[in-house]
N, C-alpha and C positions, 0 to 999 in steps of 0.2 A: 363585218368586224368579228374578231375572235373573242369569245367570252368563256370564262371558266365559272361553273356553278359548283360551289362547295357547300353541301347541305347533307346532314346525316339522316334526315327523314327521307327515305328513299322515294316514297310516293311523290312528295313535294319536289324533290330534286329532279326526278324524271319528267314530271309535269312541266317544270320550268324549262328544262331542256327542249322538250317538244314544242312548247309555246314560242320560245325564242327562235328556234329554227324556222318556224312558220313566219316569223318576222324578218327572215332573211339573214339571220346571224349564224355563224359557225360556232357551235357550242360543245364544250367538253364538260362532263359531269363526274365529280368524285364525291365520295361519301365520308371522308375523314381528312383531318389536317395533314397527316403524313403523305397521303396520296396527292394532296394539293401542292405541297412543297415539291414533290417529284415532278409534277406537271409544270410548275412555274420555273423549274430549273432548266427545262428543255424547250419550252414554248413561250412565245411572246403573246400576251393577251392585252387587249385594250382595257377590258373590264373584268374584274373578279367579283362575283356575287358571293359574299362570304357570310355563312352563318357563324354566329359568335361562339356558341357553345358546342364545340366539335370534339369528338373522340380523337385520340392520338395527340396531335398538336392543336392547342387551343386556337380559336380564331384570332384572339388578341395577339398571340405570338406571331402568327402569319402576317398580320397587319403591320406589326412592328418591324419585321424583317423586310417587308416591301418598302416601308418608309425609310428605314436606315440604309437600304441599298440604293436609294434615290431612283427607284424604278418608276418608269412612266405609266405602268399599269395603274388604273384607278380602281378603288375598292368601294363597293356598295355593301355595307354591313347590314345583315338581317338579324333580328333577335326578337324574342317574345317580350323582353323587358322594354317598357315604354315610358320610363320616367325621364325627366329633364337630365338628372344626374347620369343615367345610362347613356343618353345621347351625347352629352358632353364628354363622357369618358371614352366612348367609341371614337369620336372625332379627334380627341386629344392624342390617341395612340397612332393616328395616321389614316383613319378611314376618310374617304372623300365625301361620302354621303351615308345616310343612316335611314333605314326603313323598318319600322316596327311591324311585327306580325300581329294579326292578319293584315294583308295589303291587297289592293286591287292590282291585277296583272297589268292593266293599261298604265298605271302609275309606275310600276316597275320598269316597263319598257321605255317609258319617257325618261326616267332617271338614267337608265343604262345608256340610251342614246346621247343624253346630255354629257355624261361622264366620258363617253368615247370621243366626243368632239374635243374634250380637254386633253385627251391622251395622245392625240395626233396633231400634226401641224394643221392650222386652219385651212380649209378649202373654200372656194367660192360657193355660194348657195346653190348655183347651178353649174354643172360641169358640161363642157361643150368641146366639140371638135368638128369643124366643118358644119354640116347640116344636122349633126347629131347633138341632142341636148339631153341631159339627165338631171333630175332633181332628187337627191338622196332623201330629203325630208319627206317629200310627197310620194316617193317610190314610183316616179313616172319617168318615162323615156320616150323621146320622139325623134324621128328622122324626117326632115323636110316637111315638118308639120303633121306627119302621120304618127299616131301613137303606136308604140311597140308593145305588144303583149308578151312580156318576158316572164319566165319562171324566176324563182328566187335566186337560183344559181346563175342563170344567164344575166340577170340584173347585176348581181355582185361581180361577175367577171367584167362586164362592161364598165362598172363603176371603178374597179381597180385600174383598168387600162386608161380610162379618161382622167383619173387622178394623177397619172404620170405620163402625159402626152409626149410622144417621141422617144420614150424610154422602153427598153426591152425588159419584159417581165417573164421570168422563167416559169415553166409549167409547175415546177416544184414550189415556187413561191405562191403561185395562184392556188395550188392545192392546199397549202398551209393557211392562206388568208380566207379562202372561201368555203372549204370543207372543214370537217372536224375530225376527231380521233377515230371515228368509224370508217373513214376513207382509207382505202387500200393504196399505199404509196406507189404500188406498181400497176394500178388500174389505169384505164384510158378515160377516166372521168373528165379531165380537163379537155382532152381532145374532142370527145363526143359532145360536151356542152358547148365548146367553142364552135363546132360545126353547126349546131342548132342556132346559136347566136348569129353567126354569119348569115345563115339562111334568112333569119328574121330581119336582119339589117338590110338585106337586098343589095342591089348594084347601084353604083360601082362599089367594089370591095373596099373596106376601110381598115380592116385588121390584117396586118402583115405577119406572116410566120417567118421568123428569123432563124435560119438554119443553125442548129446546135445552140440556140440562144433562148428562144421563147416567142413571145408575141408582143406586137407594138401597134399602137394606133397613133396616127398623126405623123408628121414629118420628123425624121431623125435629126 
């Protein structure tokens, strides 16, 4: 999933970005409201982790704009304020969830995953194609009963392909969905990661390269 972290306390923002990437998410990090709006204008995010008291454009205004634009992006609002009134106010302006500081990182991850499920069309609990199965919640994948030891990026690529069986997904779309702003759009990251994924999946090959199109798993 693609996540935007908007937090003006840089140490916290960078820590969240690092932790969420380790959870297999593609994460962009910005430190003020103006930069957040710039990102939201050009990138589709499943979830925005939004600090409320931001420099530039206030978090409340960002939340209102997303709500008024009927955007599918879900907002998890962070704030040091922890009264019932603050929570009600945050939810009333369009936030989908509200987490007071300080918080446990495990709870943040659980809330982000729950919001992401609401931001996208529902998928089966387990994705499958032939003898390949993948469980997004448990972060496990198997082929013919053999567990696949996949890196976070390899797992995310396989998940993207299994979520759209028979459809061609371009390298550009995979780069946007699986990597973050640090990825070089002219790099061979998708090609190299796909090569490693195919090697781990073994024979017979199941991922097809479509000339000038992208990649596909399953029958067209």
